[in-house]
A tleap script that builds the chain and sets N, CA, C and O, in Angstrom:
source leaprc.protein.ff14SB
mol = sequence {
  NMET LEU LYS ALA ASP LEU GLY ALA VAL ASN
  SER LYS THR ILE THR VAL ASN LYS ASP TYR
  TRP ASN LYS LEU PRO GLY GLU VAL GLN GLY
  VAL LEU GLN GLU VAL ALA VAL LEU TYR ARG
  ASP HIE VAL ALA GLY ILE ALA MET ASP ARG
  ALA GLN ALA SER ARG ASP ALA PHE VAL ASP
  GLY GLY GLY SER ILE VAL GLU LEU SER ALA
  GLU GLU ARG ALA ALA TRP ALA ASN ALA MET
  PRO ASN LEU ALA SER GLU TRP ALA SER ASN
  LEU ASP GLY ALA GLY GLN PRO GLY THR GLU
  MET LEU ASN ALA TYR MET GLY LYS LEU LYS
  ALA ALA GLY PHE ALA PRO THR ARG ASP TRP
  ALA ALA GLU LEU THR CASN
}
set mol.1.N position { -3.089 20.659 -6.453 }
set mol.1.CA position { -2.588 19.347 -6.173 }
set mol.1.C position { -1.564 19.445 -5.034 }
set mol.1.O position { -0.733 20.353 -5.008 }
set mol.2.N position { -1.636 18.530 -4.131 }
set mol.2.CA position { -0.653 18.478 -3.033 }
set mol.2.C position { 0.420 17.465 -3.336 }
set mol.2.O position { 0.127 16.287 -3.540 }
set mol.3.N position { 1.655 17.907 -3.368 }
set mol.3.CA position { 2.763 16.996 -3.543 }
set mol.3.C position { 3.372 16.767 -2.147 }
set mol.3.O position { 4.123 17.591 -1.626 }
set mol.4.N position { 3.008 15.600 -1.564 }
set mol.4.CA position { 3.420 15.343 -0.203 }
set mol.4.C position { 4.749 14.597 -0.108 }
set mol.4.O position { 5.497 14.801 0.848 }
set mol.5.N position { 5.050 13.758 -1.057 }
set mol.5.CA position { 6.290 12.956 -1.096 }
set mol.5.C position { 6.544 12.270 0.214 }
set mol.5.O position { 7.611 12.448 0.803 }
set mol.6.N position { 5.610 11.499 0.688 }
set mol.6.CA position { 5.754 10.774 1.953 }
set mol.6.C position { 6.466 9.425 1.805 }
set mol.6.O position { 6.665 8.703 2.782 }
set mol.7.N position { 6.840 9.105 0.576 }
set mol.7.CA position { 7.587 7.845 0.378 }
set mol.7.C position { 6.714 6.643 0.109 }
set mol.7.O position { 7.129 5.512 0.359 }
set mol.8.N position { 5.500 6.865 -0.399 }
set mol.8.CA position { 4.660 5.736 -0.722 }
set mol.8.C position { 5.313 4.908 -1.832 }
set mol.8.O position { 6.011 5.429 -2.702 }
set mol.9.N position { 5.061 3.620 -1.768 }
set mol.9.CA position { 5.676 2.708 -2.703 }
set mol.9.C position { 4.585 2.158 -3.639 }
set mol.9.O position { 3.480 1.810 -3.220 }
set mol.10.N position { 4.949 2.100 -4.901 }
set mol.10.CA position { 4.050 1.484 -5.889 }
set mol.10.C position { 4.828 0.294 -6.426 }
set mol.10.O position { 5.789 0.479 -7.173 }
set mol.11.N position { 4.438 -0.915 -6.066 }
set mol.11.CA position { 5.206 -2.085 -6.391 }
set mol.11.C position { 4.931 -2.599 -7.785 }
set mol.11.O position { 3.775 -2.657 -8.204 }
set mol.12.N position { 5.954 -2.968 -8.503 }
set mol.12.CA position { 5.856 -3.592 -9.809 }
set mol.12.C position { 6.450 -4.960 -9.724 }
set mol.12.O position { 7.661 -5.122 -9.878 }
set mol.13.N position { 5.632 -5.947 -9.482 }
set mol.13.CA position { 6.140 -7.299 -9.296 }
set mol.13.C position { 5.458 -8.317 -10.115 }
set mol.13.O position { 4.331 -8.116 -10.569 }
set mol.14.N position { 6.131 -9.430 -10.316 }
set mol.14.CA position { 5.543 -10.639 -10.904 }
set mol.14.C position { 5.592 -11.694 -9.817 }
set mol.14.O position { 6.629 -11.905 -9.188 }
set mol.15.N position { 4.480 -12.348 -9.601 }
set mol.15.CA position { 4.441 -13.400 -8.580 }
set mol.15.C position { 4.037 -14.744 -9.221 }
set mol.15.O position { 3.428 -14.804 -10.289 }
set mol.16.N position { 4.403 -15.781 -8.522 }
set mol.16.CA position { 4.053 -17.147 -9.004 }
set mol.16.C position { 3.850 -17.994 -7.780 }
set mol.16.O position { 4.553 -17.848 -6.780 }
set mol.17.N position { 2.879 -18.887 -7.865 }
set mol.17.CA position { 2.604 -19.835 -6.758 }
set mol.17.C position { 3.844 -20.672 -6.463 }
set mol.17.O position { 4.514 -21.152 -7.378 }
set mol.18.N position { 4.140 -20.840 -5.178 }
set mol.18.CA position { 5.369 -21.570 -4.798 }
set mol.18.C position { 5.418 -22.989 -5.305 }
set mol.18.O position { 6.472 -23.452 -5.741 }
set mol.19.N position { 4.300 -23.690 -5.258 }
set mol.19.CA position { 4.219 -25.068 -5.731 }
set mol.19.C position { 4.549 -25.150 -7.251 }
set mol.19.O position { 5.277 -26.030 -7.710 }
set mol.20.N position { 3.983 -24.202 -7.983 }
set mol.20.CA position { 4.228 -24.144 -9.439 }
set mol.20.C position { 5.675 -23.816 -9.693 }
set mol.20.O position { 6.337 -24.424 -10.533 }
set mol.21.N position { 6.164 -22.813 -8.925 }
set mol.21.CA position { 7.577 -22.384 -9.086 }
set mol.21.C position { 8.552 -23.539 -8.886 }
set mol.21.O position { 9.505 -23.709 -9.646 }
set mol.22.N position { 8.293 -24.329 -7.846 }
set mol.22.CA position { 9.156 -25.431 -7.550 }
set mol.22.C position { 9.158 -26.521 -8.618 }
set mol.22.O position { 10.081 -27.334 -8.676 }
set mol.23.N position { 8.167 -26.540 -9.428 }
set mol.23.CA position { 8.095 -27.541 -10.526 }
set mol.23.C position { 8.861 -27.093 -11.784 }
set mol.23.O position { 9.139 -27.898 -12.673 }
set mol.24.N position { 9.193 -25.797 -11.842 }
set mol.24.CA position { 9.883 -25.286 -13.003 }
set mol.24.C position { 11.362 -25.681 -12.981 }
set mol.24.O position { 11.969 -25.769 -11.913 }
set mol.25.N position { 11.932 -25.915 -14.151 }
set mol.25.CA position { 13.365 -26.183 -14.204 }
set mol.25.C position { 14.151 -24.979 -13.736 }
set mol.25.O position { 13.691 -23.848 -13.894 }
set mol.26.N position { 15.328 -25.191 -13.164 }
set mol.26.CA position { 16.175 -24.120 -12.682 }
set mol.26.C position { 16.480 -23.035 -13.707 }
set mol.26.O position { 16.482 -21.845 -13.395 }
set mol.27.N position { 16.733 -23.464 -14.911 }
set mol.27.CA position { 17.058 -22.452 -15.941 }
set mol.27.C position { 15.856 -21.556 -16.235 }
set mol.27.O position { 16.013 -20.360 -16.482 }
set mol.28.N position { 14.663 -22.133 -16.208 }
set mol.28.CA position { 13.457 -21.341 -16.424 }
set mol.28.C position { 13.244 -20.369 -15.260 }
set mol.28.O position { 12.895 -19.206 -15.466 }
set mol.29.N position { 13.459 -20.862 -14.034 }
set mol.29.CA position { 13.420 -19.960 -12.867 }
set mol.29.C position { 14.382 -18.789 -12.983 }
set mol.29.O position { 14.036 -17.643 -12.695 }
set mol.30.N position { 15.602 -19.107 -13.415 }
set mol.30.CA position { 16.580 -18.040 -13.608 }
set mol.30.C position { 16.180 -16.985 -14.618 }
set mol.30.O position { 16.334 -15.784 -14.397 }
set mol.31.N position { 15.656 -17.478 -15.746 }
set mol.31.CA position { 15.233 -16.522 -16.804 }
set mol.31.C position { 14.064 -15.661 -16.269 }
set mol.31.O position { 14.052 -14.447 -16.470 }
set mol.32.N position { 13.079 -16.291 -15.586 }
set mol.32.CA position { 11.986 -15.533 -15.046 }
set mol.32.C position { 12.445 -14.493 -14.039 }
set mol.32.O position { 11.926 -13.377 -14.027 }
set mol.33.N position { 13.403 -14.834 -13.200 }
set mol.33.CA position { 13.924 -13.863 -12.252 }
set mol.33.C position { 14.594 -12.686 -12.931 }
set mol.33.O position { 14.400 -11.529 -12.559 }
set mol.34.N position { 15.380 -13.012 -13.928 }
set mol.34.CA position { 16.047 -11.953 -14.690 }
set mol.34.C position { 15.062 -11.046 -15.405 }
set mol.34.O position { 15.178 -9.822 -15.342 }
set mol.35.N position { 14.088 -11.649 -16.088 }
set mol.35.CA position { 13.096 -10.853 -16.810 }
set mol.35.C position { 12.195 -10.080 -15.855 }
set mol.35.O position { 11.741 -8.982 -16.178 }
set mol.36.N position { 11.935 -10.649 -14.682 }
set mol.36.CA position { 11.123 -9.951 -13.691 }
set mol.36.C position { 11.735 -8.610 -13.330 }
set mol.36.O position { 11.024 -7.614 -13.199 }
set mol.37.N position { 13.050 -8.579 -13.169 }
set mol.37.CA position { 13.757 -7.333 -12.779 }
set mol.37.C position { 13.655 -6.345 -13.962 }
set mol.37.O position { 13.395 -5.159 -13.759 }
set mol.38.N position { 13.857 -6.832 -15.174 }
set mol.38.CA position { 13.749 -5.966 -16.359 }
set mol.38.C position { 12.334 -5.425 -16.477 }
set mol.38.O position { 12.138 -4.245 -16.767 }
set mol.39.N position { 11.356 -6.277 -16.256 }
set mol.39.CA position { 9.944 -5.875 -16.318 }
set mol.39.C position { 9.665 -4.794 -15.263 }
set mol.39.O position { 9.057 -3.766 -15.560 }
set mol.40.N position { 10.113 -5.041 -14.041 }
set mol.40.CA position { 9.894 -4.063 -12.965 }
set mol.40.C position { 10.452 -2.707 -13.334 }
set mol.40.O position { 9.780 -1.683 -13.204 }
set mol.41.N position { 11.704 -2.713 -13.802 }
set mol.41.CA position { 12.336 -1.436 -14.153 }
set mol.41.C position { 11.622 -0.743 -15.326 }
set mol.41.O position { 11.456 0.477 -15.324 }
set mol.42.N position { 11.210 -1.520 -16.310 }
set mol.42.CA position { 10.507 -0.971 -17.469 }
set mol.42.C position { 9.180 -0.347 -17.070 }
set mol.42.O position { 8.873 0.788 -17.437 }
set mol.43.N position { 8.388 -1.119 -16.300 }
set mol.43.CA position { 7.075 -0.615 -15.883 }
set mol.43.C position { 7.221 0.606 -14.950 }
set mol.43.O position { 6.431 1.546 -15.041 }
set mol.44.N position { 8.212 0.596 -14.070 }
set mol.44.CA position { 8.438 1.732 -13.186 }
set mol.44.C position { 8.802 2.974 -14.013 }
set mol.44.O position { 8.364 4.081 -13.700 }
set mol.45.N position { 9.598 2.786 -15.061 }
set mol.45.CA position { 9.913 3.921 -15.947 }
set mol.45.C position { 8.696 4.510 -16.632 }
set mol.45.O position { 8.525 5.726 -16.721 }
set mol.46.N position { 7.840 3.585 -17.122 }
set mol.46.CA position { 6.584 4.046 -17.739 }
set mol.46.C position { 5.716 4.798 -16.763 }
set mol.46.O position { 5.154 5.843 -17.092 }
set mol.47.N position { 5.605 4.256 -15.537 }
set mol.47.CA position { 4.795 4.926 -14.501 }
set mol.47.C position { 5.344 6.344 -14.183 }
set mol.47.O position { 4.568 7.290 -14.044 }
set mol.48.N position { 6.643 6.476 -14.074 }
set mol.48.CA position { 7.223 7.748 -13.784 }
set mol.48.C position { 7.010 8.771 -14.918 }
set mol.48.O position { 6.740 9.950 -14.691 }
set mol.49.N position { 7.148 8.246 -16.155 }
set mol.49.CA position { 6.944 9.118 -17.325 }
set mol.49.C position { 5.509 9.598 -17.381 }
set mol.49.O position { 5.245 10.771 -17.644 }
set mol.50.N position { 4.568 8.670 -17.128 }
set mol.50.CA position { 3.142 9.039 -17.161 }
set mol.50.C position { 2.788 10.011 -16.045 }
set mol.50.O position { 1.992 10.932 -16.232 }
set mol.51.N position { 3.400 9.788 -14.863 }
set mol.51.CA position { 3.109 10.684 -13.741 }
set mol.51.C position { 3.578 12.063 -14.080 }
set mol.51.O position { 2.870 13.033 -13.809 }
set mol.52.N position { 4.755 12.191 -14.667 }
set mol.52.CA position { 5.289 13.529 -15.063 }
set mol.52.C position { 4.396 14.155 -16.101 }
set mol.52.O position { 4.107 15.348 -16.015 }
set mol.53.N position { 3.942 13.387 -17.091 }
set mol.53.CA position { 3.101 13.905 -18.147 }
set mol.53.C position { 1.771 14.389 -17.550 }
set mol.53.O position { 1.230 15.407 -17.983 }
set mol.54.N position { 1.249 13.662 -16.561 }
set mol.54.CA position { -0.003 14.065 -15.895 }
set mol.54.C position { 0.198 15.371 -15.145 }
set mol.54.O position { -0.646 16.264 -15.218 }
set mol.55.N position { 1.309 15.490 -14.425 }
set mol.55.CA position { 1.565 16.729 -13.710 }
set mol.55.C position { 1.705 17.912 -14.667 }
set mol.55.O position { 1.175 18.993 -14.410 }
set mol.56.N position { 2.434 17.695 -15.788 }
set mol.56.CA position { 2.594 18.715 -16.761 }
set mol.56.C position { 1.244 19.156 -17.361 }
set mol.56.O position { 0.986 20.347 -17.536 }
set mol.57.N position { 0.399 18.172 -17.669 }
set mol.57.CA position { -0.911 18.502 -18.240 }
set mol.57.C position { -1.761 19.250 -17.184 }
set mol.57.O position { -2.505 20.163 -17.542 }
set mol.58.N position { -1.667 18.897 -15.964 }
set mol.58.CA position { -2.407 19.552 -14.908 }
set mol.58.C position { -2.026 21.030 -14.797 }
set mol.58.O position { -2.885 21.909 -14.731 }
set mol.59.N position { -0.713 21.275 -14.779 }
set mol.59.CA position { -0.218 22.630 -14.711 }
set mol.59.C position { -0.558 23.405 -15.991 }
set mol.59.O position { -0.995 24.555 -15.932 }
set mol.60.N position { -0.356 22.773 -17.124 }
set mol.60.CA position { -0.699 23.408 -18.413 }
set mol.60.C position { -2.199 23.774 -18.495 }
set mol.60.O position { -2.572 24.726 -19.180 }
set mol.61.N position { -3.037 23.015 -17.800 }
set mol.61.CA position { -4.476 23.258 -17.738 }
set mol.61.C position { -4.867 24.288 -16.715 }
set mol.61.O position { -6.053 24.563 -16.539 }
set mol.62.N position { -3.886 24.874 -16.027 }
set mol.62.CA position { -4.200 25.913 -15.067 }
set mol.62.C position { -4.083 25.479 -13.614 }
set mol.62.O position { -4.281 26.286 -12.705 }
set mol.63.N position { -3.766 24.229 -13.394 }
set mol.63.CA position { -3.639 23.728 -12.020 }
set mol.63.C position { -2.332 24.190 -11.398 }
set mol.63.O position { -1.404 24.593 -12.097 }
set mol.64.N position { -2.274 24.125 -10.081 }
set mol.64.CA position { -1.046 24.428 -9.379 }
set mol.64.C position { -0.694 23.305 -8.421 }
set mol.64.O position { -1.574 22.612 -7.909 }
set mol.65.N position { 0.577 23.133 -8.185 }
set mol.65.CA position { 1.053 22.042 -7.342 }
set mol.65.C position { 1.675 22.692 -6.095 }
set mol.65.O position { 2.593 23.507 -6.199 }
set mol.66.N position { 1.174 22.329 -4.953 }
set mol.66.CA position { 1.677 22.823 -3.681 }
set mol.66.C position { 2.510 21.738 -3.055 }
set mol.66.O position { 2.031 20.616 -2.890 }
set mol.67.N position { 3.753 22.037 -2.697 }
set mol.67.CA position { 4.635 21.086 -2.100 }
set mol.67.C position { 4.765 21.269 -0.600 }
set mol.67.O position { 4.948 22.385 -0.112 }
set mol.68.N position { 4.668 20.157 0.132 }
set mol.68.CA position { 4.898 20.200 1.582 }
set mol.68.C position { 6.353 20.517 1.868 }
set mol.68.O position { 7.248 20.063 1.155 }
set mol.69.N position { 6.577 21.270 2.878 }
set mol.69.CA position { 7.959 21.516 3.305 }
set mol.69.C position { 8.444 20.248 4.026 }
set mol.69.O position { 7.645 19.377 4.369 }
set mol.70.N position { 9.713 20.161 4.240 }
set mol.70.CA position { 10.302 19.010 4.976 }
set mol.70.C position { 9.737 18.917 6.367 }
set mol.70.O position { 9.530 17.811 6.865 }
set mol.71.N position { 9.474 20.052 7.026 }
set mol.71.CA position { 8.929 20.039 8.346 }
set mol.71.C position { 7.483 19.552 8.352 }
set mol.71.O position { 7.087 18.785 9.229 }
set mol.72.N position { 6.690 20.001 7.367 }
set mol.72.CA position { 5.279 19.525 7.247 }
set mol.72.C position { 5.225 18.050 6.932 }
set mol.72.O position { 4.387 17.332 7.477 }
set mol.73.N position { 6.107 17.580 6.059 }
set mol.73.CA position { 6.203 16.185 5.683 }
set mol.73.C position { 6.540 15.340 6.893 }
set mol.73.O position { 5.927 14.297 7.120 }
set mol.74.N position { 7.520 15.790 7.675 }
set mol.74.CA position { 7.916 15.031 8.883 }
set mol.74.C position { 6.782 14.988 9.903 }
set mol.74.O position { 6.543 13.943 10.508 }
set mol.75.N position { 6.088 16.091 10.101 }
set mol.75.CA position { 4.979 16.160 11.037 }
set mol.75.C position { 3.880 15.177 10.626 }
set mol.75.O position { 3.331 14.469 11.470 }
set mol.76.N position { 3.561 15.135 9.336 }
set mol.76.CA position { 2.519 14.257 8.826 }
set mol.76.C position { 2.961 12.787 9.018 }
set mol.76.O position { 2.190 11.967 9.518 }
set mol.77.N position { 4.191 12.468 8.622 }
set mol.77.CA position { 4.671 11.076 8.771 }
set mol.77.C position { 4.696 10.639 10.224 }
set mol.77.O position { 4.341 9.505 10.544 }
set mol.78.N position { 5.116 11.540 11.103 }
set mol.78.CA position { 5.219 11.174 12.519 }
set mol.78.C position { 3.879 11.077 13.206 }
set mol.78.O position { 3.766 10.463 14.267 }
set mol.79.N position { 2.846 11.684 12.605 }
set mol.79.CA position { 1.475 11.614 13.178 }
set mol.79.C position { 0.769 10.326 12.797 }
set mol.79.O position { -0.245 9.974 13.400 }
set mol.80.N position { 1.287 9.622 11.811 }
set mol.80.CA position { 0.628 8.366 11.364 }
set mol.80.C position { 1.003 7.219 12.270 }
set mol.80.O position { 2.088 7.211 12.852 }
set mol.81.N position { 0.101 6.234 12.398 }
set mol.81.CA position { 0.502 5.031 13.149 }
set mol.81.C position { 1.541 4.267 12.388 }
set mol.81.O position { 1.596 4.347 11.161 }
set mol.82.N position { 2.360 3.534 13.079 }
set mol.82.CA position { 3.448 2.806 12.418 }
set mol.82.C position { 2.912 1.447 11.928 }
set mol.82.O position { 3.146 0.415 12.556 }
set mol.83.N position { 2.206 1.467 10.822 }
set mol.83.CA position { 1.609 0.283 10.291 }
set mol.83.C position { 2.699 -0.726 9.796 }
set mol.83.O position { 2.477 -1.937 9.818 }
set mol.84.N position { 3.842 -0.221 9.366 }
set mol.84.CA position { 4.943 -1.085 8.964 }
set mol.84.C position { 5.440 -1.902 10.146 }
set mol.84.O position { 5.698 -3.097 10.004 }
set mol.85.N position { 5.576 -1.295 11.279 }
set mol.85.CA position { 6.010 -2.017 12.471 }
set mol.85.C position { 4.992 -3.040 12.892 }
set mol.85.O position { 5.348 -4.161 13.257 }
set mol.86.N position { 3.716 -2.668 12.846 }
set mol.86.CA position { 2.643 -3.620 13.209 }
set mol.86.C position { 2.659 -4.782 12.237 }
set mol.86.O position { 2.506 -5.928 12.660 }
set mol.87.N position { 2.840 -4.526 10.939 }
set mol.87.CA position { 2.906 -5.579 9.933 }
set mol.87.C position { 4.055 -6.535 10.242 }
set mol.87.O position { 3.882 -7.753 10.218 }
set mol.88.N position { 5.259 -5.958 10.540 }
set mol.88.CA position { 6.416 -6.771 10.815 }
set mol.88.C position { 6.211 -7.626 12.056 }
set mol.88.O position { 6.541 -8.811 12.075 }
set mol.89.N position { 5.669 -7.012 13.075 }
set mol.89.CA position { 5.434 -7.706 14.362 }
set mol.89.C position { 4.431 -8.840 14.183 }
set mol.89.O position { 4.602 -9.923 14.743 }
set mol.90.N position { 3.391 -8.589 13.404 }
set mol.90.CA position { 2.393 -9.649 13.127 }
set mol.90.C position { 3.029 -10.837 12.384 }
set mol.90.O position { 2.761 -11.997 12.697 }
set mol.91.N position { 3.878 -10.520 11.392 }
set mol.91.CA position { 4.545 -11.598 10.725 }
set mol.91.C position { 5.511 -12.344 11.629 }
set mol.91.O position { 5.608 -13.570 11.577 }
set mol.92.N position { 6.225 -11.591 12.456 }
set mol.92.CA position { 7.144 -12.246 13.410 }
set mol.92.C position { 6.377 -13.222 14.302 }
set mol.92.O position { 6.832 -14.336 14.559 }
set mol.93.N position { 5.205 -12.781 14.769 }
set mol.93.CA position { 4.360 -13.613 15.595 }
set mol.93.C position { 3.865 -14.892 14.901 }
set mol.93.O position { 3.552 -15.890 15.550 }
set mol.94.N position { 3.806 -14.832 13.575 }
set mol.94.CA position { 3.350 -15.991 12.793 }
set mol.94.C position { 4.538 -16.838 12.343 }
set mol.94.O position { 4.394 -17.749 11.528 }
set mol.95.N position { 5.708 -16.523 12.884 }
set mol.95.CA position { 6.911 -17.280 12.510 }
set mol.95.C position { 7.544 -16.877 11.202 }
set mol.95.O position { 8.370 -17.618 10.670 }
set mol.96.N position { 7.189 -15.738 10.670 }
set mol.96.CA position { 7.755 -15.229 9.429 }
set mol.96.C position { 8.737 -14.111 9.758 }
set mol.96.O position { 8.642 -13.518 10.833 }
set mol.97.N position { 9.686 -13.804 8.860 }
set mol.97.CA position { 10.738 -12.797 9.153 }
set mol.97.C position { 10.265 -11.342 8.873 }
set mol.97.O position { 10.855 -10.644 8.048 }
set mol.98.N position { 9.227 -10.912 9.549 }
set mol.98.CA position { 8.693 -9.549 9.315 }
set mol.98.C position { 9.713 -8.476 9.625 }
set mol.98.O position { 9.985 -7.608 8.795 }
set mol.99.N position { 10.273 -8.533 10.810 }
set mol.99.CA position { 11.285 -7.523 11.228 }
set mol.99.C position { 12.450 -7.539 10.322 }
set mol.99.O position { 12.962 -6.479 9.965 }
set mol.100.N position { 12.909 -8.715 9.922 }
set mol.100.CA position { 14.039 -8.838 9.001 }
set mol.100.C position { 13.712 -8.214 7.657 }
set mol.100.O position { 14.544 -7.524 7.067 }
set mol.101.N position { 12.529 -8.450 7.183 }
set mol.101.CA position { 12.131 -7.865 5.855 }
set mol.101.C position { 12.041 -6.356 5.946 }
set mol.101.O position { 12.524 -5.661 5.052 }
set mol.102.N position { 11.443 -5.832 6.990 }
set mol.102.CA position { 11.332 -4.380 7.103 }
set mol.102.C position { 12.682 -3.702 7.251 }
set mol.102.O position { 12.927 -2.648 6.663 }
set mol.103.N position { 13.571 -4.322 8.053 }
set mol.103.CA position { 14.920 -3.801 8.194 }
set mol.103.C position { 15.664 -3.857 6.877 }
set mol.103.O position { 16.395 -2.925 6.545 }
set mol.104.N position { 15.494 -4.931 6.117 }
set mol.104.CA position { 16.168 -5.052 4.819 }
set mol.104.C position { 15.666 -3.982 3.859 }
set mol.104.O position { 16.456 -3.361 3.148 }
set mol.105.N position { 14.338 -3.765 3.838 }
set mol.105.CA position { 13.730 -2.764 2.961 }
set mol.105.C position { 14.257 -1.363 3.278 }
set mol.105.O position { 14.676 -0.636 2.378 }
set mol.106.N position { 14.234 -0.994 4.544 }
set mol.106.CA position { 14.700 0.297 4.916 }
set mol.106.C position { 16.210 0.442 4.647 }
set mol.106.O position { 16.677 1.509 4.248 }
set mol.107.N position { 16.948 -0.627 4.867 }
set mol.107.CA position { 18.385 -0.624 4.578 }
set mol.107.C position { 18.693 -0.404 3.142 }
set mol.107.O position { 19.621 0.330 2.801 }
set mol.108.N position { 17.903 -1.049 2.264 }
set mol.108.CA position { 18.146 -0.886 0.842 }
set mol.108.C position { 17.818 0.523 0.373 }
set mol.108.O position { 18.506 1.076 -0.485 }
set mol.109.N position { 16.754 1.106 0.944 }
set mol.109.CA position { 16.443 2.487 0.613 }
set mol.109.C position { 17.583 3.413 1.003 }
set mol.109.O position { 17.985 4.269 0.214 }
set mol.110.N position { 18.108 3.249 2.209 }
set mol.110.CA position { 19.192 4.118 2.647 }
set mol.110.C position { 20.443 3.890 1.819 }
set mol.110.O position { 21.141 4.841 1.466 }
set mol.111.N position { 20.735 2.601 1.501 }
set mol.111.CA position { 21.927 2.288 0.677 }
set mol.111.C position { 21.824 2.888 -0.708 }
set mol.111.O position { 22.842 3.178 -1.338 }
set mol.112.N position { 20.605 3.079 -1.191 }
set mol.112.CA position { 20.381 3.710 -2.535 }
set mol.112.C position { 20.395 5.247 -2.443 }
set mol.112.O position { 20.212 5.930 -3.450 }
set mol.113.N position { 20.611 5.782 -1.243 }
set mol.113.CA position { 20.718 7.230 -1.109 }
set mol.113.C position { 19.397 7.903 -0.721 }
set mol.113.O position { 19.325 9.132 -0.701 }
set mol.114.N position { 18.376 7.144 -0.420 }
set mol.114.CA position { 17.067 7.722 -0.038 }
set mol.114.C position { 17.078 7.954 1.469 }
set mol.114.O position { 17.363 7.048 2.252 }
set mol.115.N position { 16.762 9.181 1.855 }
set mol.115.CA position { 16.655 9.506 3.278 }
set mol.115.C position { 15.190 9.524 3.637 }
set mol.115.O position { 14.478 10.476 3.315 }
set mol.116.N position { 14.718 8.448 4.321 }
set mol.116.CA position { 13.300 8.413 4.643 }
set mol.116.C position { 12.859 9.528 5.589 }
set mol.116.O position { 13.632 9.957 6.446 }
set mol.117.N position { 11.642 9.991 5.440 }
set mol.117.CA position { 11.120 11.004 6.339 }
set mol.117.C position { 10.960 10.429 7.724 }
set mol.117.O position { 11.135 11.125 8.725 }
set mol.118.N position { 10.629 9.160 7.775 }
set mol.118.CA position { 10.500 8.439 9.076 }
set mol.118.C position { 11.037 7.052 8.880 }
set mol.118.O position { 10.705 6.380 7.903 }
set mol.119.N position { 11.875 6.614 9.810 }
set mol.119.CA position { 12.414 5.265 9.764 }
set mol.119.C position { 11.512 4.304 10.464 }
set mol.119.O position { 11.610 4.123 11.678 }
set mol.120.N position { 10.618 3.673 9.710 }
set mol.120.CA position { 9.554 2.818 10.280 }
set mol.120.C position { 10.178 1.617 11.003 }
set mol.120.O position { 9.594 1.116 11.964 }
set mol.121.N position { 11.337 1.151 10.568 }
set mol.121.CA position { 11.951 -0.046 11.143 }
set mol.121.C position { 12.584 0.322 12.519 }
set mol.121.O position { 12.747 -0.562 13.360 }
set mol.122.N position { 12.932 1.571 12.754 }
set mol.122.CA position { 13.614 1.986 13.999 }
set mol.122.C position { 12.630 1.928 15.157 }
set mol.122.O position { 13.035 1.966 16.319 }
set mol.123.N position { 11.340 1.836 14.850 }
set mol.123.CA position { 10.301 1.899 15.898 }
set mol.123.C position { 9.574 0.575 16.043 }
set mol.123.O position { 8.409 0.567 16.440 }
set mol.124.N position { 10.215 -0.549 15.736 }
set mol.124.CA position { 9.530 -1.827 15.845 }
set mol.124.C position { 8.908 -2.024 17.213 }
set mol.124.O position { 9.499 -1.686 18.239 }
set mol.125.N position { 7.709 -2.575 17.208 }
set mol.125.CA position { 6.961 -2.687 18.463 }
set mol.125.C position { 7.169 -4.015 19.152 }
set mol.125.O position { 6.589 -4.225 20.217 }
set mol.126.N position { 7.973 -4.941 18.604 }
set mol.126.CA position { 8.105 -6.231 19.283 }
set mol.126.C position { 9.273 -6.286 20.204 }
set mol.126.O position { 9.508 -7.311 20.843 }
savepdb mol mol.pdb
quit
């Protein structure tokens, strides 16, 4: 198994149609927002626990895990097209805050202590 750790994201979200959301009372919206965060954290914890159990079972069954070095990880990340920048630029072009969202996302990662292998927002194409 290759452990690349390229920073892929597995989103745990609850969504609702905007028209439906706007019809809900404010207190219901508040409860749903609060519970959505609890749900996200709970499901993320389950996913991490299952991932670790799967890795343990793989190794216990005779498998080996090869980890990319920081240099190999950077080379791989830098060889990929900047799809995040393209996504943000396309949203910007449609009048949506794509660049703002990408910058906010990368900023939150850094504020949480995560050092990205590649700063996708630093290379915006617009």
